[in-house]
VOTOR-462419 format. One record per residue: residue number from 1; residue in three letters; x, y, z of N, C-alpha, C in turn. Coordinates in steps of 0.05 Angstrom, whole numbers. Example, Ala and Ser with C-alpha at 12.3 -4.5 7.8 and 13.67 -1.06 7.14 Angstrom:
ATOM  num  residu   neast  nnorth     nup  caeast  canorth    caup   ceast  cnorth     cup
ATOM    1     ala     264    -114     156     246      -90     156     264     -66     156
ATOM    2     ser     257     -45     142     273      -21     143     258       1     157
***
This chain:
ATOM  num  residu   neast  nnorth     nup  caeast  canorth    caup   ceast  cnorth     cup
ATOM    1     unk    -142     166     -17    -171      168     -29    -187     186      -8
ATOM    2     unk    -202     196     -23    -225      225     -18    -253     201       2
ATOM    3     unk    -256     209      19    -273      195      35    -296     181      27
ATOM    4     unk    -308     202      13    -332      194      -5    -337     169     -32
ATOM    5     unk    -305     157     -36    -291      134     -48    -289     113     -31
ATOM    6     unk    -286     121      -5    -275       97       1    -300      71      18
ATOM    7     unk    -284      50      12    -313       28      19    -313      23      -8
ATOM    8     unk    -317      25     -26    -327       16     -57    -310      -4     -69
ATOM    9     unk    -286     -10     -56    -266      -30     -65    -244     -16     -96
ATOM   10     unk    -244      11    -101    -233       27    -120    -205      28    -108
ATOM   11     unk    -198      24     -79    -163       30     -76    -151     -10     -86
ATOM   12     unk    -176     -24     -83    -169      -52     -91    -162     -48    -117
ATOM   13     unk    -179     -51    -132    -181      -41    -166    -151     -28    -163
ATOM   14     unk    -140      -7    -160    -125        8    -175    -110      -7    -165
ATOM   15     unk    -100     -15    -139     -70      -26    -135     -61     -55    -149
ATOM   16     unk     -93     -64    -154     -93      -96    -163     -86     -87    -193
ATOM   17     unk     -95     -69    -211     -80      -56    -236     -56     -42    -238
ATOM   18     unk     -47     -36    -215     -20      -22    -213      -3     -43    -206
ATOM   19     unk       0     -58    -200      14      -90    -192      19    -104    -214
ATOM   20     unk      -5    -107    -227      -2     -120    -258      11    -109    -282
ATOM   21     unk      28     -79    -277      32      -58    -305      60     -73    -295
ATOM   22     unk      74     -81    -270      98      -89    -266     109    -117    -265
ATOM   23     unk     129    -119    -283     143     -146    -279     150    -150    -252
ATOM   24     unk     123    -178    -243     120     -185    -218     148    -209    -217
ATOM   25     unk     176    -215    -230     197     -225    -220     214    -212    -214
ATOM   26     unk     210    -173    -211     225     -147    -199     214    -145    -167
ATOM   27     unk     217    -136    -153     220     -128    -130     192    -106    -128
ATOM   28     unk     170    -110    -119     152      -79    -109     157     -65     -83
ATOM   29     unk     152     -48     -79     158      -28     -60     131      -9     -53
ATOM   30     unk     125       4     -35     101       24     -27     119      44      -7
ATOM   31     unk     111      60      -7     106       78      15      78      92      19
ATOM   32     unk      80      86      54      50       94      67      57     102      92
ATOM   33     unk      36     106      99      37      121     135      47      94     151
ATOM   34     unk      65     104     164      75       85     188      48      76     204
ATOM   35     unk      48      52     220      25       42     236      21      62     262
ATOM   36     unk      35      85     262      29       98     289       3     122     281
ATOM   37     unk      -9     129     248     -13      144     233     -43     124     231
ATOM   38     unk     -59     145     249     -88      135     248    -102     145     218
ATOM   39     unk    -104     155     208    -107      157     177     -97     144     159
ATOM   40     unk     -78     131     163     -64       99     137     -72      86     144
ATOM   41     unk     -85      72     167    -100       46     175    -104      37     148
ATOM   42     unk    -131      46     140    -145       29     123    -119      27      99
ATOM   43     unk    -104      41      86     -92       40      61     -73      18      79
ATOM   44     unk     -59      17      98     -40       -7     109     -56     -25     104
ATOM   45     unk     -80     -31     113     -89      -54     114     -88     -78      86
ATOM   46     unk     -99     -44      65    -107      -62      36     -74     -68      29
ATOM   47     unk     -47     -61      32     -23      -67      25     -14     -94      35
ATOM   48     unk     -18    -103      60     -15     -123      77     -36    -145      69
ATOM   49     unk     -65    -135      58     -86     -149      47     -78    -170      16
ATOM   50     unk     -58    -152       5     -40     -162     -15     -12    -173     -20
ATOM   51     unk      -7    -175       9      15     -181      12      43    -166      27
ATOM   52     unk      35    -144      21      57     -119      36      62    -126      61
ATOM   53     unk      95    -122      71     104     -122      90     115     -98     103
ATOM   54     unk     116     -95     125     135      -73     135     172     -83     127
ATOM   55     unk     184     -58     107     208      -59     103     227     -48     121
ATOM   56     unk     217     -25     113     243       -1     129     225      14     130
ATOM   57     unk     233      44     148     229       75     154     224      81     127
ATOM   58     unk     210      99     124     212      119      96     210     147     108
ATOM   59     unk     217     151     129     215      187     145     195     193     140
ATOM   60     unk     193     221     134     176      245     146     170     248     114
ATOM   61     unk     140     241     106     137      257      88     131     282      81
ATOM   62     unk     123     297      58     127      338      61     111     351      87
ATOM   63     unk      88     333      86      64      343     115      85     332     142
ATOM   64     unk     104     321     147     113      316     172     105     291     183
ATOM   65     unk      94     281     164      77      247     183      96     224     169
ATOM   66     unk     103     204     199     119      188     189     107     175     174
ATOM   67     unk     120     156     155     124      140     128     138     111     135
ATOM   68     unk     128      92     116     143       78     122     145      56      90
ATOM   69     unk     171      44      85     166       34      65     150       3      63
ATOM   70     unk     134     -11      51     129      -34      46     137     -54      28
ATOM   71     unk     144     -83      24     155      -92       0     134    -109      -4
ATOM   72     unk     134    -126     -28     107     -142     -35     128    -166     -19
ATOM   73     unk     114    -179      -9     134     -210       5     115    -234     -24
ATOM   74     unk      84    -239     -16      80     -255     -26      48    -249     -42
ATOM   75     unk      31    -254     -62      20     -239     -85      -4    -245     -62
ATOM   76     unk     -34    -232     -58     -49     -250     -45     -62    -227     -60
ATOM   77     unk     -98    -236     -65    -116     -211     -85    -104    -202    -106
ATOM   78     unk     -91    -218    -125     -86     -207    -148     -95    -221    -175
ATOM   79     unk    -108    -205    -178    -124     -222    -204    -103    -211    -239
ATOM   80     unk     -94    -232    -248     -79     -223    -263     -86    -231    -296
***
């Protein structure tokens, strides 16, 4: 997310909306930055706050940055 929009809760609203579009009986995964990537710490905190946990390596993204696949294990902060 662009820096000027960070810290306003937009990411939380977008993630909440996206999760609510899925059948919550199915598993939900996201691919994001590996914990070693400083620029991805805010995104990782957001996913963790919703109940996502690291699941497996996601390899390198097209920019050559390490990623991880996170799996939603239990629902937190979700407004249905």
